[in-house]
PALUMBA-278192 format. One record per residue (C-alpha): x, y, z. Coordinates in pm, 1 decimal, padded with zeros to 6 digits. Layout:
<node u="X" v="Y" w="Z"/>
...
***
This chain:
<node u="00000.0" v="00000.0" w="00000.0"/>
<node u="00139.3" v="00336.4" w="-00103.3"/>
<node u="00225.6" v="00565.2" w="00184.7"/>
<node u="00008.6" v="00872.4" w="00234.2"/>
<node u="00167.6" v="01194.3" w="00109.6"/>
<node u="00344.9" v="01401.8" w="00370.2"/>
<node u="00113.1" v="01676.1" w="00495.5"/>
<node u="00200.6" v="02033.8" w="00415.4"/>
<node u="00393.9" v="02211.8" w="00687.6"/>
<node u="00207.0" v="02527.9" w="00784.1"/>
<node u="00254.4" v="02820.1" w="01020.3"/>
<node u="00036.3" v="02656.3" w="01290.8"/>
<node u="00258.4" v="02349.0" w="01260.0"/>
<node u="00546.3" v="02554.3" w="01403.0"/>
<node u="00376.0" v="02584.8" w="01740.0"/>
<node u="00254.2" v="02225.2" w="01722.3"/>
<node u="00607.1" v="02096.3" w="01662.5"/>
<node u="00732.2" v="02282.4" w="01966.1"/>
<node u="00447.8" v="02153.0" w="02181.0"/>
<node u="00542.6" v="01800.2" w="02074.7"/>
<node u="00917.1" v="01865.5" w="02130.9"/>
<node u="00980.3" v="01782.3" w="01765.9"/>
<node u="01288.8" v="01956.4" w="01632.0"/>
<node u="01245.3" v="02173.8" w="01323.9"/>
<node u="01464.1" v="02139.4" w="01015.1"/>
<node u="01518.9" v="02436.8" w="00784.0"/>
<node u="01759.9" v="02468.9" w="00491.8"/>
<node u="01811.2" v="02729.6" w="00223.2"/>
<node u="01719.9" v="02686.7" w="-00141.6"/>
<node u="01717.3" v="02939.5" w="-00421.2"/>
<node u="01556.2" v="02754.6" w="-00713.9"/>
<node u="01301.1" v="02489.2" w="-00802.2"/>
<node u="01558.6" v="02211.8" w="-00853.3"/>
<node u="01709.9" v="02228.5" w="-00506.1"/>
<node u="01374.5" v="02313.1" w="-00346.2"/>
<node u="01242.6" v="01985.9" w="-00485.2"/>
<node u="01542.6" v="01793.7" w="-00353.6"/>
<node u="01526.6" v="01929.8" w="00000.9"/>
<node u="01149.8" v="01890.8" w="00008.6"/>
<node u="01178.7" v="01526.6" w="-00096.0"/>
<node u="01430.5" v="01485.4" w="00186.6"/>
<node u="01157.5" v="01591.8" w="00427.4"/>
<node u="01268.2" v="01929.7" w="00563.9"/>
<node u="01006.4" v="02136.4" w="00745.3"/>
<node u="01098.2" v="02481.9" w="00615.9"/>
<node u="01279.3" v="02615.9" w="00310.2"/>
<node u="01448.3" v="02952.3" w="00356.2"/>
<node u="01493.3" v="03156.8" w="00041.1"/>
<node u="01771.4" v="03356.6" w="00199.3"/>
<node u="01933.1" v="03682.6" w="00103.4"/>
<node u="02245.1" v="03466.4" w="00131.7"/>
<node u="02179.1" v="03414.3" w="-00239.2"/>
<node u="02394.2" v="03726.3" w="-00281.9"/>
<node u="02698.4" v="03552.7" w="-00134.3"/>
<node u="02631.1" v="03187.2" w="-00217.2"/>
<node u="02527.5" v="03230.1" w="-00580.8"/>
<node u="02625.9" v="03588.9" w="-00650.6"/>
<node u="02980.1" v="03574.2" w="-00512.3"/>
<node u="02936.7" v="03895.4" w="-00314.1"/>
<node u="03120.8" v="03956.5" w="00012.3"/>
<node u="02803.0" v="04034.2" w="00209.7"/>
<node u="02429.1" v="03986.8" w="00176.8"/>
<node u="02371.9" v="04362.8" w="00153.2"/>
<node u="02352.2" v="04365.0" w="-00226.9"/>
<node u="02045.0" v="04140.5" w="-00249.1"/>
<node u="01750.5" v="04331.1" w="-00396.3"/>
<node u="01374.0" v="04290.6" w="-00368.8"/>
<node u="01362.2" v="04192.6" w="-00734.0"/>
<node u="01617.5" v="03916.5" w="-00675.5"/>
<node u="01433.2" v="03788.3" w="-00371.2"/>
<node u="01100.5" v="03784.7" w="-00556.2"/>
<node u="01262.0" v="03593.4" w="-00841.9"/>
<node u="01418.5" v="03327.7" w="-00619.8"/>
<node u="01108.6" v="03293.8" w="-00400.6"/>
<node u="00900.5" v="03238.7" w="-00712.9"/>
<node u="01137.6" v="02963.2" w="-00831.9"/>
<node u="01124.1" v="02782.4" w="-00497.9"/>
<node u="00745.1" v="02815.1" w="-00482.7"/>
<node u="00724.2" v="02671.0" w="-00836.5"/>
<node u="00846.0" v="02337.9" w="-00694.5"/>
<node u="00522.3" v="02322.3" w="-00489.3"/>
<node u="00705.6" v="02203.3" w="-00177.8"/>
<node u="00522.4" v="02060.9" w="00120.1"/>
<node u="00773.0" v="02248.6" w="00333.9"/>
<node u="00691.8" v="02601.1" w="00450.0"/>
<node u="00848.8" v="02863.6" w="00221.4"/>
<node u="01018.7" v="03149.1" w="00409.6"/>
<node u="01130.7" v="03452.8" w="00211.1"/>
<node u="01408.4" v="03680.4" w="00336.9"/>
<node u="01339.8" v="04052.4" w="00327.6"/>
<node u="01662.5" v="04205.5" w="00194.2"/>
<node u="01850.0" v="04503.7" w="00333.2"/>
<node u="01664.9" v="04826.9" w="00257.0"/>
<node u="01324.4" v="04664.1" w="00216.5"/>
<node u="01196.8" v="04736.0" w="00569.0"/>
<node u="01436.8" v="04978.3" w="00738.8"/>
<node u="01300.4" v="05308.5" w="00605.0"/>
<node u="00936.7" v="05285.6" w="00717.3"/>
<node u="00665.5" v="05047.0" w="00824.9"/>
<node u="00485.5" v="05124.3" w="00499.6"/>
<node u="00789.0" v="04999.7" w="00307.2"/>
<node u="00803.3" v="04692.4" w="00528.5"/>
<node u="00441.4" v="04596.8" w="00464.3"/>
<node u="00459.0" v="04676.1" w="00093.7"/>
<node u="00768.5" v="04462.2" w="00042.2"/>
<node u="00638.0" v="04178.8" w="00258.6"/>
<node u="00329.0" v="04171.1" w="00036.0"/>
<node u="00554.7" v="04148.2" w="-00269.2"/>
<node u="00728.5" v="03840.3" w="-00130.4"/>
<node u="00398.3" v="03674.4" w="-00042.6"/>
<node u="00268.9" v="03740.0" w="-00393.4"/>
<node u="00589.2" v="03576.2" w="-00523.3"/>
<node u="00516.6" v="03263.9" w="-00319.5"/>
<node u="00650.5" v="03313.7" w="00033.5"/>
<node u="00431.2" v="03188.7" w="00317.5"/>
<node u="00640.0" v="03359.1" w="00586.4"/>
<node u="00876.6" v="03656.5" w="00560.6"/>
<node u="01195.1" v="03689.8" w="00766.6"/>
<node u="01342.2" v="04013.1" w="00902.1"/>
<node u="01676.7" v="04066.8" w="01072.8"/>
<node u="01708.5" v="04279.6" w="01382.9"/>
<node u="01555.6" v="04327.3" w="01724.2"/>
<node u="01414.0" v="04623.1" w="01906.6"/>
<node u="01460.8" v="04861.8" w="01614.1"/>
<node u="01250.5" v="04649.0" w="01377.2"/>
<node u="00971.9" v="04561.1" w="01621.4"/>
<node u="00739.0" v="04822.6" w="01471.1"/>
<node u="00799.2" v="04684.8" w="01120.9"/>
<node u="00724.6" v="04331.1" w="01240.6"/>
<node u="00404.9" v="04442.2" w="01414.1"/>
<node u="00288.5" v="04623.1" w="01099.7"/>
<node u="00352.9" v="04320.2" w="00878.6"/>
<node u="00177.3" v="04089.5" w="01123.7"/>
<node u="-00115.7" v="04332.9" w="01131.3"/>
<node u="-00133.9" v="04289.4" w="00753.3"/>
<node u="-00192.9" v="03916.3" w="00821.3"/>
<node u="00152.6" v="03806.6" w="00703.5"/>
<node u="00347.4" v="03566.7" w="00928.4"/>
<node u="00693.4" v="03688.6" w="01028.6"/>
<node u="01006.6" v="03501.5" w="01133.0"/>
<node u="01248.3" v="03709.9" w="01337.2"/>
<node u="01629.2" v="03689.3" w="01333.7"/>
<node u="01853.3" v="03805.5" w="01620.8"/>
<node u="02213.2" v="03770.5" w="01731.1"/>
<node u="02457.0" v="03778.8" w="01443.2"/>
<node u="02254.2" v="03955.5" w="01175.8"/>
<node u="02447.6" v="03961.2" w="00846.1"/>
<node u="02269.9" v="04277.6" w="00727.2"/>
<node u="02438.6" v="04454.6" w="01023.0"/>
<node u="02780.9" v="04362.8" w="00881.9"/>
<node u="02924.1" v="04714.3" w="00897.5"/>
<node u="02789.2" v="04799.1" w="01243.0"/>
<node u="02924.9" v="04473.3" w="01385.4"/>
<node u="03260.5" v="04512.1" w="01208.7"/>
<node u="03206.4" v="04189.2" w="01019.3"/>
<node u="03016.8" v="03870.0" w="01091.7"/>
<node u="03113.1" v="03836.1" w="01456.5"/>
<node u="02971.2" v="03621.9" w="01735.4"/>
<node u="02728.7" v="03828.4" w="01943.3"/>
<node u="02641.5" v="03820.3" w="02313.4"/>
<node u="02971.9" v="03702.8" w="02455.0"/>
<node u="02968.3" v="03950.6" w="02747.2"/>
<node u="02685.6" v="04033.6" w="02986.8"/>
<node u="02584.7" v="04355.2" w="02811.8"/>
<node u="02584.2" v="04190.9" w="02470.6"/>
<node u="02389.0" v="03891.8" w="02597.1"/>
<node u="02122.1" v="04115.8" w="02750.2"/>
<node u="02095.9" v="04313.8" w="02425.6"/>
<node u="02037.8" v="03996.5" w="02221.4"/>
<node u="01785.2" v="03868.8" w="02476.8"/>
<node u="01604.6" v="04204.4" w="02468.8"/>
<node u="01599.9" v="04188.5" w="02089.6"/>
<node u="01440.5" v="03844.0" w="02105.0"/>
<node u="01175.3" v="03967.8" w="02347.3"/>
<node u="01098.5" v="04264.8" w="02122.2"/>
<node u="01065.4" v="04047.2" w="01811.8"/>
<node u="00839.4" v="03789.1" w="01972.0"/>
<node u="00643.7" v="04061.4" w="02148.7"/>
<node u="00576.9" v="04223.9" w="01811.1"/>
<node u="00410.0" v="03905.0" w="01691.4"/>
<node u="00678.1" v="03695.3" w="01516.7"/>
<node u="00574.8" v="03331.0" w="01482.3"/>
<node u="00930.8" v="03197.9" w="01509.2"/>
<node u="01282.2" v="03322.1" w="01569.1"/>
<node u="01621.9" v="03252.4" w="01413.5"/>
<node u="01911.4" v="03283.5" w="01658.1"/>
<node u="02246.5" v="03312.7" w="01482.6"/>
<node u="02603.3" v="03326.9" w="01601.9"/>
<node u="02563.0" v="03345.2" w="01980.4"/>
<node u="02708.3" v="03133.3" w="02263.2"/>
<node u="02509.3" v="02817.0" w="02332.0"/>
<node u="02404.9" v="02913.8" w="02687.3"/>
<node u="02254.8" v="03239.8" w="02558.3"/>
<node u="02062.0" v="03059.0" w="02286.0"/>
<node u="01933.6" v="02812.9" w="02546.7"/>
<node u="01817.8" v="03101.0" w="02767.3"/>
<node u="01639.8" v="03275.3" w="02480.9"/>
<node u="01475.2" v="02949.6" w="02373.7"/>
<node u="01351.3" v="02884.4" w="02726.1"/>
<node u="01207.6" v="03236.1" w="02751.7"/>
<node u="01066.0" v="03250.4" w="02397.8"/>
<node u="00691.6" v="03199.0" w="02342.5"/>
<node u="00761.9" v="03083.4" w="01985.2"/>
<node u="00995.0" v="02821.5" w="01832.7"/>
<node u="01360.5" v="02914.1" w="01789.6"/>
<node u="01579.4" v="02797.1" w="01501.9"/>
<node u="01952.6" v="02808.8" w="01557.5"/>
<node u="02252.3" v="02852.3" w="01331.1"/>
<node u="02584.1" v="02865.4" w="01508.0"/>
<node u="02388.7" v="02880.6" w="01835.2"/>
<node u="02423.7" v="02532.6" w="01979.6"/>
<node u="02181.4" v="02244.7" w="02020.8"/>
<node u="01926.3" v="02393.5" w="02262.0"/>
<node u="01715.4" v="02569.6" w="01998.9"/>
<node u="01389.0" v="02416.4" w="01880.9"/>
<node u="01535.2" v="02362.0" w="01533.5"/>
<node u="01835.7" v="02422.3" w="01310.9"/>
<node u="01903.0" v="02590.3" w="00976.1"/>
<node u="02200.5" v="02564.6" w="00742.8"/>
<node u="02286.6" v="02693.9" w="00398.8"/>
<node u="02225.1" v="02403.8" w="00159.8"/>
<node u="02549.6" v="02459.6" w="-00030.2"/>
<node u="02744.7" v="02424.8" w="00295.8"/>
<node u="02583.2" v="02097.2" w="00401.1"/>
<node u="02627.5" v="01954.0" w="00049.1"/>
<node u="02996.2" v="02045.1" w="00044.6"/>
<node u="02953.0" v="02277.5" w="-00252.9"/>
<node u="03081.9" v="02593.7" w="-00086.9"/>
<node u="03451.7" v="02672.2" w="-00135.5"/>
<node u="03459.6" v="02804.5" w="00222.5"/>
<node u="03212.0" v="02731.5" w="00501.1"/>
<node u="03170.6" v="02890.6" w="00844.4"/>
<node u="03309.8" v="02700.7" w="01140.5"/>
<node u="02960.1" v="02615.1" w="01266.7"/>
<node u="02863.3" v="02441.9" w="00939.6"/>
<node u="02934.3" v="02085.4" w="00833.3"/>
<node u="02932.0" v="01906.1" w="00496.0"/>
<node u="02745.7" v="01573.8" w="00493.8"/>
<node u="02878.9" v="01502.3" w="00141.7"/>
<node u="03153.3" v="01649.5" w="-00080.4"/>
<node u="02958.8" v="01737.6" w="-00394.4"/>
<node u="03211.7" v="02002.5" w="-00495.0"/>
<node u="03483.4" v="01741.5" w="-00539.6"/>
<node u="03244.2" v="01500.2" w="-00712.5"/>
<node u="03122.0" v="01769.5" w="-00952.2"/>
<node u="03474.1" v="01888.5" w="-01029.3"/>
<node u="03581.3" v="01533.4" w="-01104.9"/>
<node u="03279.7" v="01470.9" w="-01330.8"/>
<node u="03340.0" v="01784.8" w="-01535.3"/>
<node u="03711.8" v="01708.4" w="-01561.7"/>
<node u="03637.7" v="01357.1" w="-01693.9"/>
<node u="03388.9" v="01502.2" w="-01943.8"/>
<node u="03651.9" v="01751.1" w="-02059.9"/>
<node u="03909.2" v="01473.1" w="-02102.2"/>
<node u="03671.9" v="01266.7" w="-02315.7"/>
<node u="03582.6" v="01563.6" w="-02535.0"/>
<node u="03948.7" v="01638.6" w="-02590.6"/>
<node u="04050.3" v="01280.7" w="-02666.4"/>
<node u="03755.8" v="01234.3" w="-02903.9"/>
<node u="03580.1" v="00956.7" w="-02709.0"/>
<node u="03274.7" v="01175.1" w="-02642.2"/>
<node u="03016.7" v="01160.5" w="-02781.1"/>
<node u="03031.1" v="00786.8" w="-02845.4"/>
<node u="02813.6" v="00587.5" w="-03083.6"/>
<node u="02553.0" v="00523.4" w="-02815.4"/>
<node u="02496.0" v="00896.0" w="-02773.1"/>
<node u="02496.9" v="00994.6" w="-03142.3"/>
<node u="02226.6" v="00986.6" w="-03411.4"/>
<node u="02251.8" v="00787.0" w="-03733.8"/>
***
């Protein structure tokens, strides 16, 4: 008997998973091909991250990602019709100027196919989060190491190492959840701080470089597949696809150059 199809993962399922102590799995994807692969693997959430600027675009930071780019990549992921929840990153500049901008750009991502939008920041973006939530759009928060704050932080640096920093990150988390976020990414903070925030949070937390105490984990797909030339210290590759792909292309090139490709079995007569 054929197994029943996996049910769609929805926003209410976030709270249900936490109530059942079931850990959440989120990975990035930027197109329909990889969205289909990670969805078949059974992830709960697919993040269409502004990390597309660094992972695919080769940029040094995520700051160059535009609304048009994010709409395009969200639409490609949504085209795979995943059962996972599609989360669209709001890029730098799309919500900082005004709450009107924040709502308008959140609507654009939803129209492109996002089911949740994600904003970076804490207390200073609480009003933007509240406005988006009031427009009936679910929001995922993001505190700690926030890559869009690259220049203020002096690079992508671990946050909350001292008492003052830890209290600032905790206050940011309280502001984000208080504004109505349905979930919270915690990035680049010491494990004890992430555990404290998770314990205090009324919504599920998803960690990246924040230890094992969060309610779930997220990684960049290209890091976990071993495709990235350089990965952060908190990431791990479960397979080395970069080496496998390089080898495959090199063997193809050799066969083209020695005349053995295409062979008779791959030619028309």
